N, C-alpha and C positions, 0 to 999 in steps of 0.2 A: 504494500500500500504506500503510495507516494505521499509525502508530507509537504504541505504547502502552508507557508506563513503569509498572511495578509496583514500588511502594516499600513496604518492610516495616520497621517499627520494632523496638524492643527486645524481645528474647526470642523473636521469631518464628523465629529460627534454631534454636530448641530444640523445634520442633514434633515430635511423635512420641515425645518423651521427657519432656515436662513436662505435668503435670495432664491426663492423657489423658481423664479424665472430662469435662473442660471443652473441651479443644482437639482431641481425637481422636488417632488413632494414625498418621495420615499424617505422614511426615517432611518436613522442609523441602525436602530434595533431591527427593523424589518429587513434591511440590507444584510445584516449579519445572519439573521435566521434563514433567509433565502439562500445565501451563499453556502451556509452549512448544509442545507438540504441538497443543493446542487453537487457539492463535493461528495456527499454520501453516494449519490447516484453514480458518480464517476469513480467510486472506490478510492477516494482520496481522504486523507486526514487533514483537516483544516484547522489552523489556529489563527484567530483574528485578534489584532492588537491596535489600539489607538492611543496616541499621546499628543499633547499640545507642546511638548518640550523636546527640543532638539537632542539633548544628551540622552534622554530616555529612548528616543528613536534609534540613536546610534547603539546604545546598549542592546536593544532588542535585535537589531541587525546582527550584531556580533554574536548574540546567543544562537543564531541560526547556523553558525559554522559547525558542521558535522552532525547537526540534528534535523535540518530541513533540506528537502530536495530542491525547492524553488521558493522565491519570494515574489509576491505581488505587492507592489508598493505604490501608494498615493501619498507622496510627501507633502501635499498641500503647498502652502506658500514656500516651504523649504526647498521645493523644486528649483526655485529661482535664486536661492541664496546660500545653500549649504554645501560647502566643500566637504565638511565632516561626514555628511550622509553619503556623499559620493565615495569618499575614501573608505568608509566602512563597507559599502557594497562591493567595492573592488577587493578589499582585504579578505572578506569571508569566502570568496570564490564560490558563491551560491548563485546560480543564474536567477535573474529577476526580470519581471515585466512591470513597466511603469504604467500607471493608470491615472487618468484625469477625467473627472465627470464632465466638465465643460470642455469646449474646444479652445484650449489655451492659445492656439495660433490665431484665433479670431477675436481675441480680447486685447487688453492693454499691451503695449509694446514690451513692458518688463516681464510679462507672463510668457512671452514667446521663447525665452531661453531656459533650457533645462540643464542643470549640472549633471544629470544622470542619463539622459537619453542616448548619448553616444556609446555608453557601456551597457545598455540594457539589451536583453534578448528581443524585446519588442516594446512597442508603445501603443497604448489605447487612449484616445482623446476625443471627446465630443459625443460619445455614445450614451451619456447619462450613466446611471448605475449599471447599465447593461455591460459597460466596459469591464467591470469586475468579472462578470460571468464569461465574457469572451476570453479574458485572461486565464481564468481557471480552466476553461475548456482547452485552451491552447497549451497549457502546461505540459501535457503528455508529449506533444510534438517538440516543444522546446527541450524537454528532458531527454528525449530520444536523440536529438542533435548534439546536445552538450555532454551526454554521458555515453556516447557511442552506441546508441541503440538499446541500452539496458532499460 
């Protein structure tokens, strides 16, 4: 059974109540419940984590080393500012997929740069919360490529 760690950064816990025109009406609790159900269907073990604190996100990424097969990460605003998160993702050598609920490329200029996209196995942006489900479904293919078909 493949182990997938889903990491969410700042303000993702406010889904369903913040900027619904940008992030939709799905609550964070609903997203987590639906993702867990989807992972079970795919015979994957899913751990979901959220923090508003950069250092805690780095600690969680580091905890994935040797314990998780893949990370799905939405770093929130840290996407555009955190070299520490980038360095942690590179250091743990766990493949990861970057997810953004909104289309960051159609928003403010500062949101169009990601410190992690160039080292990600893939990027989902602009599909709403469905991007998480696409990423979880894509995990098997990513793992096949990065682990030599295992």
